[in-house]
N, C-alpha and C positions, 0 to 999 in steps of 0.2 A: 364470453369476456374477453378483452383486446389481450394478447401474447405480447405486448410490447413494455418492453424494461427502461426508460431511459438511464445512462449512463451518462454519467457529467465526467467530465475527464478520459472519454472514452476512446482519445486519439493517442493517450500515454501509454507508457509499458505496460502498468497493470492493467490499465481499462481495455488497453485492447486485446490483452488476455482472456478477464472477465469477459468481453463481448463476446470471443470465440466459444468460451464453454455456456454462454446463455443459449446461444445459434446454436450448440451441438445439442444442449436439452431441449431445443424447439421452443424457443423461448427469440424473439427479435430484439434484440437490443439497438438502442436510437441513441449514437454516441452526439453530445450536446458538449461542447469544446468550443474557445475562445481559439483552437491552433497556434495558440502563445510558446505552450511549451512541446504540444501534441503535435502529430504527424499523420498529413492525411492518408499517406500509403498506408498508414496500421488499423484504415477503418474499414474492413472489410465486408464485414458482417450483417451489417443493415446500414440504415441510412446516416446522413450526416448531417446534424445542427447548429452551424456556427452560434453561438452564443454565449452570454457570461450569466454566469450563475445571479451575479445580483440584479441582473434585469427583470424585474417582475413581468414588465410589459411581453419580452422577447418571451421566458419561460411560459404566461398563457396562452401564447402563440402557439407554441409546440407543445403543448398537452392539446389545446382544441385539435392540431391536424393528427396527430399520434396516439392517444387516447390511453396512455400508460396508466397502467395500474402500481406499476410498483418503480422505484428509484435506487440505484446503485451511483452512494454522492464519492468520487474520487478528485472532482477538482478541488486541486491546490497548489501552496506552494510547497517545497518539499525539502531544502536544504540548511540542516540546523545553523551551518556557520555563518548562512547569507542572514537567517532570521535573526541570531544574535547583532547584526550588523543594522539590519532593517524592521526593528520591532513590531513598528505603528504597520506598517505594510502587510507584514504577517498576517498580525490580528485582523487588518480590515480584509484582506484577502481572502482569507480562510475562515475566519469566524465571522467577521459581519456578513460577508455575503453569504454566508449559509444559513442563516437566518431570512434571509427571504427568499431561500431554496426551500427552507422546511413551513413556512406559512403558505409555499403556494402547493408544499406535498399537500398542506390541511385543509386548504382552499379546493382543492381538485379530486380529495378522497383516496389517497394513495394509500393502499393495505399493507404495502411491504417496502421500509425504508433502509438500506443498510449504507453504513456509514464508514467511509476508509479511515479507519483511528491507526492508532499508534501506540507499541509497547515503551517508548518514548514517553509516555504520562507518568510513569510510574515511578521514575527517577532515580535516586539510589538504593539498590535492590535491599532490602529487610532480610531476605530469605533468598536461599539457594536457586531457587525456580519462583517466578511469579504467579501467582494465581488472580485473577480478577478482583479481588477481597485486597486485595495488596493497597496500601495508600498510594495516593495520587500524589503525586511531587514532581512536578514537570520543572527541567532544568534550564530549557530553551525557551524562546518564544516561540517557536515551530510545534513541541509536545504542548506548551499552554491552550497557543489557539486550538488542538485539538481536542483539550480537553475542555474547552469553551463550549464547543458543539455537542461533544457528551450532554454538559449540564442542556444545552438547548433542549435535545433531544429529551430527558429527561421532564423537562415542560411540556414538549410534546406530545409525550404520553397520556400525561395528565389530560389532554386535550383529546384525547382518543386516537392517535398515530402509535400505528406499531413498528419499531425503530429496533435495530440492531447495529450496535456498536465494535467492528471487528478491528481488535488492536494486532495490528500486522508487525510479525516481528521482520527478519530482514531476506526481502525479497529479493530473490536471485533467478539465475538461470534464465531461459530462456525457451520458446516454442519447440517441440522438437521438430515437427515440420520445418523447422528454418523459418516457415511465414514473415512471423513477429520476434523483436526482441528490444532490450533494454537501448536507448538512443538519445540518453539525454545532451543537452550541450548546455553551459559543460557537463560532463561526468563528474558525479562524487563518489560512487557507489564502489565499494571496494573490488569486487568481484569480474566487474568490464573495467575496471582501470588497471588492474592484475595482469590481465588478457592482454590489454593492448600492450602493456609493458613486455610482455613474454615474447607476445607475436610478433614485435616492432612497430606497432602502430601508434604507437602513444612513447610519452618521456618515462622513464624509470620509475616507478611507486614510491609513493612517501606514505611511508608507515606515521600514525599522527600520534604519536605519543610511544612510549615504552616504558613509562614511569608509572603504569599502573598499577593498584594492589593486586593482581594477578597471577599468575603462576609463571609466567614470561614478559610480563610489566605491558603487554599490551592486551585492546579490551577485547573482551569475552562477548562473542555474538551468537545469534540461534539464527541459522539460515533457513529461510523457509522456497522450496519452489515455484516460483509465480503460477505455473500451469494448477499447482493443488492450490495456493492461494487463491486462484480464479476460481475452483471448485466449492470453495467455505462460501463466496458469495451466493453461489446457486442453490447450495443448503440451505444457506440464511432466509432466502426467500419465502423456501419451502417451509421453512418452519414458521415463520412470522405469517405465511398465510394460516398457517395451522392453528395458531394460539385465534381465543375466543375472547369477545367481550369487551371490558376496558381495553385503552392503549395499553401498551408495554416499550420497554427501553432497557434493553440487555446486554450484558459486554461479553464478549467474547477474544480470548486470546488464540491468533493465529501464526502457531509457530513450527518448528520441528519438535521439541522439547528437550534437544541435545545443545550446548556450546560450543562454538569455536575459538579460538584465539586468532586475532588476525595472521598472528606468525603462522598460525595451522592451518588459517586458511590460504594463505600466500604459498606455503611450503608444497600443500598439496596441489593448489597451482601449476607449481613448480615441475611437479611428479607426474601428474598428467600431461602436461606438455610437453615432457622429455625433457626438459634444463631449464635451470634456476629462474628465477621473474628476480630481473634487475630491480632494488630498490637501496633507498637512505630513509633512514629516520628523520620526521622533523618534531615541533611541538606538537603538544595537545591542540585538538579543536575544541573550543568552549561551547558549553554544550552536552560533551558525551558522559556517557553515563561509562564507570568502566565493564559492570556486566548487565549484560540485557538475555534471561533464558527463560524461555514460558511455560509453565504449565497448563498442558492441552489438556486438561481431562476434564473441562466442560463442555469444550467443543468437540468432542468425542460424543459425550454422553445426550447431548442434548440437539445436534446437527446431525449428530450421523457420520461424520467428517473423519478422513484420517492420512494424514499426510506418507506420501509412496516413494516420494525422490529425495536421495542423499544426497550428502554436499560433493561428490565425487559426481554426480546426474546433471548438478546445478553449474557445476566448474564445466563440465565435457559439454553442458549447451550454451556457455556461456563462449566457449572457445569458438563454437561453433559458429554459432550468428555471430561474433564479431569479426569473422574470417568474410563474412558476406553480405554485413551489414550495407544500406545506405551510408554513405557518406558525403 
């Protein structure tokens, strides 16, 4: 049996950490990436195949060459604010093109398909912690595009595909060995922006809104270390391979189970860095939910997965990476 796993978006932040985790588990990550957003320097644990997930002929070439038995699908646009400004672009790139990839998975008899989804599909929280049965009500085109792929995977499961959608909470941190980390352009995520501000590599941080219905007015988020997140993907492949009979599509929350406000995360970054993070307050970003904190009971039970790196470790690893990252 082939040990190859096709990793779409494997040259990106999370994709590169997933590729390292796959290699550490004895599998061979085959990075499939346009390099529009990803980085060739982040592809270190397997071959790079340049291609678009919407290109069926190119996918067939790569399947024929590497014969992967599993796919981890992380390719896509990720900026909430941009999706509000360009909804059609996000739907086409994230949802429509994913249909082509899913059809290829069915055509080539893929035995495990793991999809990078998001907690943003839940929208406005109706409970303190969100479990997988919480209603789906996306607030942004980005979140809607992810929800549409989940629906497509449910349909594909009826055709025999075994799939798992991992609903990420806020990925943060970097490889402890300093090999890879977050390097988006432009950067939109809180911890690297806070790190750059306090280290003097970037402008003062702008907090996006301070009038949310939360204890300190800033959004509350569940931060998960990217290395713990990567481990969940490897475990999801194992879980899918153990399923028998008909196709399946299951959703799993992947977070820490704890919530921190933006202000709390910024204060903790300043504490660890040894000086306050320079910042100001700006308007809310359209499409943001006031609070997203996950119930990870199902992932613990079914995947045997447990996050091990808390917010302080995430910040320490982020600061270390931002000091040395390629610029």
